[in-house]
C-alpha positions as CSV (number, residue, x, y, z in Angstrom):
1,X,0.0,0.0,0.0
2,X,1.4,3.3,-1.1
3,X,1.7,6.3,1.2
4,X,-0.4,9.4,0.2
5,X,1.6,12.1,-1.3
6,X,1.3,15.8,-0.8
7,X,-0.2,16.2,-4.3
8,X,-2.9,13.7,-3.6
9,X,-4.0,15.7,-0.5
10,X,-4.3,18.8,-2.7
11,X,-6.4,17.0,-5.2
12,X,-9.0,15.9,-2.5
13,X,-9.0,19.3,-0.7
14,X,-11.7,20.9,-2.8
15,X,-14.0,17.9,-2.8
16,X,-13.7,17.8,1.0
17,X,-14.4,21.5,1.3
18,X,-17.5,21.1,-0.9
19,X,-18.6,18.1,1.3
20,X,-18.2,20.1,4.5
21,X,-19.9,23.1,2.9
22,X,-22.8,20.9,1.7
23,X,-23.2,19.3,5.1
24,X,-23.3,22.8,6.7
25,X,-25.9,24.0,4.2
26,X,-28.0,20.9,4.8
27,X,-27.7,21.3,8.6
28,X,-28.6,24.9,8.4
29,X,-31.5,24.2,6.1
30,X,-32.7,21.4,8.4
31,X,-32.6,23.6,11.5
32,X,-34.2,26.5,9.6
33,X,-37.0,24.3,8.4
34,X,-37.5,22.8,11.8
35,X,-37.8,26.3,13.3
36,X,-40.2,27.4,10.6
37,X,-42.2,24.2,11.2
38,X,-42.3,25.0,14.9
39,X,-43.4,28.5,14.3
40,X,-46.1,27.3,11.8
41,X,-47.3,24.8,14.4
42,X,-47.6,27.6,17.1
43,X,-49.4,29.8,14.6
44,X,-51.8,27.0,13.7
45,X,-52.5,26.4,17.4
46,X,-53.1,30.2,18.0
47,X,-55.3,30.3,14.9
48,X,-57.4,27.4,16.2
49,X,-57.7,29.0,19.6
50,X,-58.8,32.3,17.9
51,X,-61.3,30.4,15.8
52,X,-62.7,28.6,18.9
53,X,-62.9,32.0,20.8
54,X,-64.6,33.6,17.8
55,X,-67.2,30.8,17.5
56,X,-67.8,31.0,21.3
57,X,-68.3,34.7,20.9
58,X,-70.7,34.3,18.0
59,X,-72.7,31.7,20.0
60,X,-72.8,34.1,23.0
61,X,-73.9,37.0,20.8
62,X,-76.6,34.9,19.3
63,X,-77.9,33.9,22.8
64,X,-77.7,37.5,23.9
65,X,-79.6,38.7,20.8
66,X,-82.3,36.1,21.5
67,X,-82.5,37.1,25.1
68,X,-82.5,40.8,24.3
69,X,-85.3,40.2,21.8
70,X,-87.4,38.4,24.4
71,X,-86.8,41.1,27.1
72,X,-87.4,43.9,24.6
73,X,-90.8,42.4,23.9
74,X,-91.5,42.1,27.6
75,X,-90.3,45.7,28.2
76,X,-92.5,47.0,25.5
77,X,-95.5,45.2,27.0
78,X,-94.7,46.6,30.5
79,X,-94.1,50.0,29.1
80,X,-97.5,50.0,27.3
81,X,-99.1,49.0,30.6
82,X,-97.4,52.0,32.4
83,X,-95.5,49.6,34.7
84,X,-92.1,50.6,33.4
85,X,-91.4,54.3,33.0
86,X,-92.3,57.4,34.8
87,X,-95.6,57.7,36.7
88,X,-98.4,59.0,34.6
89,X,-100.6,60.6,37.3
90,X,-102.9,62.2,34.8
91,X,-103.5,58.8,33.2
92,X,-104.3,57.4,36.7
93,X,-106.9,60.1,37.3
94,X,-108.4,59.3,33.9
95,X,-108.5,55.6,34.8
96,X,-110.3,56.3,38.1
97,X,-112.8,58.4,36.2
98,X,-113.4,55.6,33.7
99,X,-113.8,53.0,36.5
100,X,-116.3,55.3,38.2
101,X,-118.3,55.6,35.0
102,X,-118.1,51.9,34.2
103,X,-119.2,50.9,37.7
104,X,-121.8,53.6,38.1
105,X,-120.3,54.9,41.3
106,X,-120.4,58.3,43.0
107,X,-117.4,60.6,42.3
108,X,-114.1,59.3,43.7
109,X,-111.7,61.7,45.4
110,X,-108.1,60.7,44.7
111,X,-105.0,61.9,46.5
112,X,-101.5,60.8,45.4
113,X,-98.7,61.3,47.9
114,X,-95.0,61.9,47.1
115,X,-93.0,59.2,45.4
116,X,-90.4,57.0,47.1
117,X,-87.7,55.3,45.1
118,X,-85.7,52.1,45.9
119,X,-82.8,50.6,44.0
120,X,-83.2,47.0,43.1
121,X,-79.9,45.1,43.5
122,X,-78.9,42.4,40.9
123,X,-78.2,38.9,42.3
124,X,-74.6,38.1,43.1
125,X,-74.7,35.4,40.4
126,X,-75.0,38.1,37.7
127,X,-71.5,38.8,36.5
128,X,-72.3,41.7,34.1
129,X,-75.3,43.6,35.5
130,X,-77.3,45.7,33.0
131,X,-78.7,49.1,33.5
132,X,-79.9,49.9,37.1
133,X,-83.5,49.3,37.9
134,X,-85.4,51.3,40.6
135,X,-88.7,50.6,42.2
136,X,-90.9,53.7,42.6
137,X,-93.8,53.6,45.1
138,X,-96.5,56.2,45.6
139,X,-99.3,56.0,48.1
140,X,-102.8,56.7,46.8
141,X,-105.8,57.6,49.0
142,X,-109.3,57.0,47.7
143,X,-112.5,58.4,49.2
144,X,-115.9,57.8,47.8
145,X,-119.6,57.4,48.9
146,X,-121.3,54.1,48.1
147,X,-124.8,53.0,47.6
148,X,-124.0,49.4,48.5
149,X,-121.1,47.8,50.3
150,X,-120.4,45.5,47.4
151,X,-119.6,48.5,45.3
152,X,-116.3,48.8,47.1
153,X,-115.5,45.2,46.2
154,X,-116.3,45.8,42.5
155,X,-114.0,48.9,42.5
156,X,-111.1,47.0,44.1
157,X,-111.5,44.1,41.7
158,X,-111.5,46.5,38.8
159,X,-108.3,48.2,40.1
160,X,-106.5,44.8,40.5
161,X,-107.5,44.0,36.9
162,X,-105.8,47.2,35.6
163,X,-102.4,46.8,34.0
164,X,-100.9,49.2,36.6
165,X,-99.4,47.6,39.7
166,X,-101.6,48.4,42.7
167,X,-101.5,46.9,46.1
168,X,-104.4,47.6,48.5
169,X,-103.1,48.4,52.0
170,X,-106.3,49.2,53.9
171,X,-109.9,50.0,53.3
172,X,-112.5,51.4,55.8
173,X,-116.2,51.2,55.2
174,X,-118.5,53.3,57.3
175,X,-122.3,53.4,57.3
176,X,-123.9,56.8,57.2
177,X,-127.4,55.7,58.5
178,X,-127.9,53.6,61.6
179,X,-131.4,52.9,60.6
180,X,-131.1,50.0,58.2
181,X,-134.7,50.4,57.1
182,X,-133.6,53.6,55.3
183,X,-131.2,51.5,53.1
184,X,-134.1,50.8,50.7
185,X,-134.0,54.5,49.8
186,X,-131.6,55.6,47.1
187,X,-128.7,57.5,48.6
188,X,-125.2,57.4,49.8
189,X,-125.5,54.8,52.5
190,X,-121.7,54.2,53.0
191,X,-118.5,56.1,52.9
192,X,-115.3,54.2,51.9
193,X,-111.7,55.2,52.2
194,X,-108.8,53.1,50.9
195,X,-105.1,53.4,50.9
196,X,-103.2,51.8,48.0
197,X,-99.6,51.5,46.9
198,X,-98.8,52.2,43.3
199,X,-95.6,50.7,42.0
200,X,-93.7,51.5,38.8
201,X,-90.2,50.6,37.6
202,X,-87.6,52.9,36.1
203,X,-84.5,51.8,34.2
204,X,-81.4,53.9,34.3
205,X,-79.1,54.8,31.4
206,X,-75.8,53.6,32.9
207,X,-74.7,51.3,35.7
208,X,-73.5,54.3,37.7
209,X,-76.6,56.4,37.4
210,X,-78.6,57.0,40.6
């Protein structure tokens, strides 16, 4: 076996350099592709997470839209019944006058006291409370003469049937004539006085409004 000569080493130098350079390029390309693949994988995971979050948001918005539509209908119904919104005292007087005419009663004296307001807290389970809701309460005093005692019951039944929210607190019925034989005569045999609570709801504009 012959010993390699200096010229032989010079002849294989360039092929060796090309081999080393090729291996370096291949290694660099491998690690570069591996890094790009890892970045692409992370981007794919992030994109999937964003897609899942977007789908969840779309589902939530759809549920909120459905809920909002339901409550808007309910709010419109309550507003039309004068349950939600400011007190309409003129409308209340007109309602009393209409009930008096429908039930064929004597004139009704109506006195509406000042309004009290109470904030209604949201349950602790509600994470994102909506606009603040306040309960308004006014005390109404009714005084009227009656021909028969059951006229008072008919009036109270009619008030309860009204869309407004009334709660009867007290009613006093007093006979004007002690002689019951005179009840056969047409006249104001009884005087009635009642105290009622009138409730309405008001919805604020922002969560921080009073």
